[in-house]
N, C-alpha and C positions, 0 to 999 in steps of 0.2 A: 329476822334482822334484814332490812330492805338495804341493798346495796346503792350506794351514792358515790359515784366516782366520775371523775373529768376524764372521759375517754371517749374515742371515736369507735370505728369499726373493731370488733374483737379480733378480726382476722389481721388487721394492721397493728396491733397492739405493741408487740416485741419490737418489731421495725422502728415504730414510732418512738418508743421508749429509748430505744439504743440511739437513734439519731439525736435526740434531745440530750441524752447522757453525755455523747461524744461532744456536742455543742457546748455544753456547760463545763467540760473538763478538758478543753483542747489544749492545754499546756501539758496534759499528763497522758491523755489517751487518744486514740483514733480508731475508726473503723477500716477493716481490710477485707477482702475476699468476700466470704459468704457471712458476713456480720461477725467476724472475730475483732475481739477488742485487743488492741496491741498498743506497745508505746509508740510514741511519733518518732522518737530516735531509737532504733534497736540497741540492744546491749552487744557489746563486742563479742564476737564468735568464739573467743577463746575463754568465755565464761559460761557456765552452766545456765541453761534457760529454764524457767518454771512455767508449766502450763496447767490449766485447770478447765473444769466444765461443770456446768450446773444449770438448773431451771431459773428463768427469769421470775420476777414477782418478789424477789428477796432484796431489792435494792437497799443499800448500796452493793451488796455482796452479789455475785462474787467479783464481777468486772470493775468494781471500786477497789479492788487490790492490785490492779495492775499499775505499775509504775516502778521508778527506781527503787531497789531495794526490795523489791515485792515479785509480783508476777510478770512474766513478759507478755503471755497470751491467755485470755478467758474466752471459753467458747460457751456463750449464753444459749440455753435452749428456750423453748416455748414456757408459758406460765406454769410453774411448777413441774416442768417435765425436762428430762435430761435431752441434750441434743443427740442427733443420730450420729453414728460412726463416720460417715462421709466428711461431716464438717470437723469433727475432732481429729481424724487423720490429716485432714488439711492443716490443722494447727500445728501438729506435730512435725509435719513435712517443713513447714515454715520456720519452726524453731529449730530444725535439726542443725547439729554442728558437731564438731569432733570433741568439744568439751561435753556434749551430751545434754540430755533434757530430764528434768525431774517432773513427773506427772503426778499432780496432787488431786485425789479423788475422795469425796466425802462418801461415807458408806450408807447410799441410799439405792434400793434395788436397781431403778433405772440407770443412775449413774455408773453403778459397778457393771451392769450388763453391757452398756456402751464401752465402757473403759476395757473390759476383757475382750471384746471383739478387737478394739482397737490396738490393744497390745499385741494381738496376733497378727494383725496387719502390719504393725511397725516392726515386728521381728522378721516378718516376710520381706519386708523392704530392707531390712539391715539398718534400720534407724536406731540410734543410741539412746534409749530410754529406760528410766527406772521408775517404778509407780510406788508412791506411799499412800496408803489407805487411812484416812482419819476416822476413827470410831470411839468417840470419848463420851458419850451420853451414858451416864451411870444408872439410868432408870431401868434399863434392861440388862440382861445377863452379866455375870460376873466379870470382873478384871481378867480372871484366869481363862475365860472363853469370850474375847472380844468381838467374835466375828459377827454377832447380831447387833452389837452396838451401834447406834446411829451416829452419824457425822453431823455436829451441829457447829457452832460458831467457833470452837475450839481449833478449827483449821486455821484460823488467822494467826495464833502464836505459831504454829508450824510453817505457814507461809512466811512469816516475818522473819524467822531465824534462819531458814534455809534460803531465803532471798537474800539476806544479809551475807550469808556464808558463800553464796554464789557471786555477789558483787565483789567479795574479797579475793575471789579467784580459787576457791577450794574446788577440789575434784568433784566429779559426780558421786563417787563413793562416800566421800566426805560429807557432801551436801544431804546425801540420803541418809546417812549415819546421824547427823545433827537432826534432821526432820523426824526420824524415828525416835529418837531420845526425847525430842519435845512432844511428840505424839503419846509416847508411853507413859510421860509424866504429867499429862493433861486429863482433866476430867471436867465434865460439864453437866449441869443439870437445869432443865427449864421448868418455869412456873407460869401458868396461864390464868388469866381471870376473866378473859373474854375470848369469842372466837373470831373467825374472820370470814370473809366472802371471796369466792374465786372471782378475780376481776374479769374474766373472759367469759363466765356464764353467768355470774350472779348468784351461784349456788352457795349455800351456807356450808362452810366447811366443818365448823363444830360450834356447838352452843353451850354455856353455861349459866346457870342462874345467878342472880344479882349477888346473892350471898355467898357464892362458891368459888374455890381456886382449885386448881390441879396442879401438883407437884410432879414433875416427869412427863408433861405432855410434849409429844414430838414437833417437828418442825411444822407440820401442816395440820396440826390438831390430832394427830394420832394418839392412841391411847397411852395414858401415863399411869400414875399410881392411885388413880382413883379421886373423886371429887372429895373435897373437904370444906369446911366453913372458911370464910375470908378470914385471914389473920393480918396482924399489923406487920409494919415493916421489920421491926426488931425480931419478932417471932419468926417470920418467914426467913430472914437472914439466918438466924440460929440454926433452924432446921437444915436449910441448904448447906449452909458451910459446914456444918457438923457432918453431913452425909459425904460431901465432897474430901474432907480431910480423912474420914475413916476409908473412903475408897481408896486414895492415894497412900495412906498409912503415913501422912505427914507426922513427924516427931518434933519435939521441943528443940529448938536450935536451928531448925531448917527454915529455908526462905521460900517465899510463894509469890507468884504473880496472880492477882485477882482481876477479872474483867468482867464487867456487866454489860450486857447486850439487851437494849431495849428493842422488842420485837414488833413494834408498829405504833402504839397507842399510849404505852406508859411514857411518863415524862421524865426529863433529867432530873427534876426535883425529887422524884421517887427514888430513882437510881442512886442518886447521891446519899439519900438518907439510909438506903440499904447498905451501900459500900461502907459508911463509917461504922456501922455495926459489925460487918464482916471484920474489920480490922480490930475491932475489940475482942471479938470471939477468937481470932487468931492469937492476939496478944495474951489471952488468958490460958492458951494452950503453949505458950513459949515460941510460937511460930512468927516470924517476921514478915509482913506484907511489904516484900521488897520493891514491887511495881504494881501499878493500879490504872486501870481505864474504865471509863464508863460513857457509854453513847449507843447509838444505833449502827450496828455493823452488819447484821443480818436479820431482816425484818419478815414479817408474814402479814403483810397488808396491814388491816387495822386491828390485829389481834392484840390484846393486852396482856401484859407479863413481861417476863425477862428471861434471859438465860444467864447463869453464873458460871464463869470459868474459873478453874483454880488450877494452877500448874507448880510443880516443884522446880525450882531454879537452881542452876549452879553457876560459877563465876563466867563460864563460856557463853552459856545460855543468855546471861544477863548482858554480856557485852554485845551479843548478836542481836537481842531486843533492842537495846539502846543506839545500834548502829543507824546512821541517817537513811531515811525512806521518804519517797514522795508518790503518793497515789491519791485518787479521789477521796477515798474513805479513810486514809490512814497515813499520818506523816510523822516524822521524828526530826 
């Protein structure tokens, strides 16, 4: 697959995309320091701040979640690569306050390695920080041993409810408990129908035959559950929704959030077709789809496919999900 992208020098790619991102979203974000994405008007210091990190190339994630009711600071790395500890500790210092900082980290090797170093640095400096690790991808080891589960777009519900709790003035321990409850009740599964190229190098990340799809493929084309023949929207929805329900052990009478995240080249048309079938599958099991979203939140360049997120909801989580927020990629 030949790469066709409107870019300049790969060496300047991240700087240039962040400059454009800030220009396009000047009401909700700005750049500070070493390309940290922050709110134009900082949150009150008596409220918990939320900070995250992650590689660029997945726009609008993760910097697109900076804003009122969401993140306070995002530390974008190079393409598909975690930022180094110096820039992340800079963000934690900038966010530091008596109320504390909730540090949201997706479970990927580079992100976790950086986060572990930074948490040691933060402790040495006396910064008040608690870390929440998101690892909700059900295609890898069981829920009873989540340490090897990848963090996918299920980070978004965690950020949303924790950010709402922080805006309401809840303590760091309370925000962490809410984030942890959301994370433990969230499951994500990805399906890919085509691969992507690395925008800095032009290298092909993964390839699939025209008549193939893979359920369980990772964020960058990492191995999944094995290639299968392409299936219809309804068939795909039934397989994925069934696996997510089983993983969460959702029962009749419970309520669920469903979110479909297009990963690059899959259209909204397709996501909407899949979403209505997911609702039917849940209804047949006596489960109410109490909230739903479909769109592009965390992409993988021109990869085709989507991530399906399902989360068990309770009255408090629903209220926090519904709370007002305003960020480039997600608003209520």
